[in-house]
C-alpha positions as CSV (number, residue, x, y, z in Angstrom):
1,X,-9.5,8.4,-17.0
2,X,-6.1,8.1,-14.8
3,X,-3.2,6.2,-15.1
4,X,-2.8,3.0,-12.6
5,X,0.7,2.9,-10.8
6,X,1.9,-0.2,-9.5
7,X,4.5,-0.1,-6.3
8,X,6.2,-3.3,-5.0
9,X,8.1,-3.2,-1.7
10,X,8.3,-5.4,0.9
11,X,9.1,-2.2,3.5
12,X,5.5,-0.7,4.3
13,X,7.0,2.5,5.3
14,X,8.5,2.4,1.5
15,X,4.9,2.0,0.0
16,X,3.5,4.9,2.3
17,X,6.6,7.1,1.5
18,X,6.2,6.2,-2.8
19,X,2.5,7.0,-2.4
20,X,3.3,10.2,-0.9
21,X,5.4,11.2,-3.3
22,X,3.2,9.9,-6.2
23,X,0.3,11.3,-5.1
24,X,-0.1,14.6,-6.5
25,X,0.1,13.4,-9.8
26,X,-3.2,12.3,-9.7
27,X,-2.7,8.3,-10.6
28,X,-4.6,5.3,-8.8
29,X,-1.8,4.0,-6.7
30,X,-1.9,0.1,-6.4
31,X,0.6,-1.5,-3.7
32,X,2.1,-4.6,-3.0
33,X,4.6,-6.1,-0.9
34,X,5.9,-8.8,-2.8
35,X,6.0,-10.2,-6.3
36,X,3.2,-12.9,-6.3
37,X,0.9,-10.7,-4.7
38,X,1.6,-8.4,-7.6
39,X,1.1,-10.6,-10.1
40,X,-2.4,-11.0,-8.7
41,X,-3.0,-7.3,-8.9
42,X,-1.8,-7.7,-12.4
43,X,-4.0,-10.3,-13.6
44,X,-6.8,-8.2,-12.6
45,X,-5.8,-4.5,-13.2
46,X,-4.1,-2.5,-16.3
47,X,-1.3,-0.9,-15.3
48,X,1.0,2.1,-17.1
49,X,4.1,2.2,-14.6
50,X,5.6,-0.5,-12.3
51,X,7.6,0.8,-9.7
52,X,9.7,-2.5,-7.9
53,X,12.1,-2.7,-5.3
54,X,14.6,-5.6,-5.9
55,X,15.6,-6.9,-2.7
56,X,12.0,-8.7,-1.9
57,X,11.3,-12.4,-0.2
58,X,9.9,-15.1,-2.4
59,X,11.2,-13.8,-5.7
60,X,13.6,-10.7,-6.5
61,X,12.5,-7.6,-7.7
62,X,13.5,-8.6,-11.5
63,X,12.2,-12.4,-11.4
64,X,9.0,-10.2,-11.0
65,X,9.3,-7.9,-13.6
66,X,10.6,-10.7,-15.9
67,X,7.3,-12.2,-15.1
68,X,5.2,-9.3,-15.3
69,X,6.4,-9.1,-19.1
70,X,4.3,-12.3,-19.6
71,X,1.2,-10.6,-18.1
72,X,1.2,-7.0,-19.0
73,X,3.8,-6.2,-21.8
74,X,2.9,-2.8,-22.3
75,X,3.4,-1.5,-18.9
76,X,6.3,0.4,-18.0
77,X,9.0,-0.9,-15.3
78,X,11.3,1.1,-13.0
79,X,13.3,-1.1,-11.1
80,X,13.9,1.6,-7.4
81,X,16.5,-0.2,-5.0
82,X,19.5,0.4,-2.1
83,X,21.0,-2.5,-4.2
84,X,23.3,-0.6,-6.4
85,X,25.4,-3.5,-7.6
86,X,26.2,-4.4,-11.1
87,X,24.6,-7.8,-11.1
88,X,21.3,-6.1,-9.8
89,X,21.4,-3.8,-12.4
90,X,22.0,-6.5,-15.3
91,X,18.9,-8.4,-13.9
92,X,16.8,-5.8,-14.0
93,X,17.7,-4.5,-17.4
94,X,18.3,-8.1,-19.2
95,X,15.4,-9.8,-17.3
96,X,12.9,-7.2,-15.9
97,X,13.3,-5.0,-19.2
98,X,13.2,-1.8,-17.1
99,X,13.2,1.7,-18.6
100,X,14.9,3.6,-15.4
101,X,17.2,1.9,-12.1
102,X,16.6,4.3,-9.6
103,X,18.4,4.1,-5.9
104,X,17.1,4.3,-2.6
105,X,16.8,7.0,-1.3
106,X,15.5,8.5,-3.9
107,X,14.6,11.9,-4.9
108,X,11.3,13.1,-5.2
109,X,10.9,15.2,-8.2
110,X,13.5,12.8,-10.1
111,X,10.9,10.1,-9.3
112,X,7.8,11.7,-10.5
113,X,9.9,12.7,-13.8
114,X,10.5,8.8,-14.1
115,X,7.0,7.8,-13.6
116,X,4.9,10.8,-15.6
117,X,7.4,9.7,-18.5
118,X,6.9,6.2,-17.8
119,X,2.6,6.8,-18.2
120,X,3.9,8.6,-21.5
121,X,5.6,6.0,-22.8
122,X,2.6,3.5,-21.9
123,X,-0.1,5.8,-23.5
124,X,2.0,5.4,-26.6
125,X,2.7,2.2,-26.8
126,X,-1.4,1.3,-26.2
127,X,-2.3,3.5,-28.8
128,X,0.4,1.9,-31.4
129,X,-1.3,-1.3,-30.3
130,X,-4.9,-0.1,-30.5
131,X,-4.0,1.2,-34.4
132,X,-2.2,-2.2,-35.5
133,X,-5.2,-4.0,-34.1
């Protein structure tokens, strides 16, 4: 069974480029254009990795990622943003509990490595949870 990746960005062209970059990984790729849409997806689908922009209408990426922890705590969270300021990084790390902070424009190889490592981390978390139940 292939792992599911959720891409969240308000720019359709970015979502298409991310999908192209990750297509070779064999993932089930879901997309959302805002945090509220992404939260709806998380209530219906198990997601291994979330890749999320920070600056989006309605709620920031850090706000969405913080809410996503309550819905799917084992998912691995990655911020991918053009906003490289300290407050964005702080909010993403502290509130969104991200594993990686990547900058746009991204390097496709680095993105694929970070997502693959995220999937592996998710699978370990899921197995530890299963063993503790």
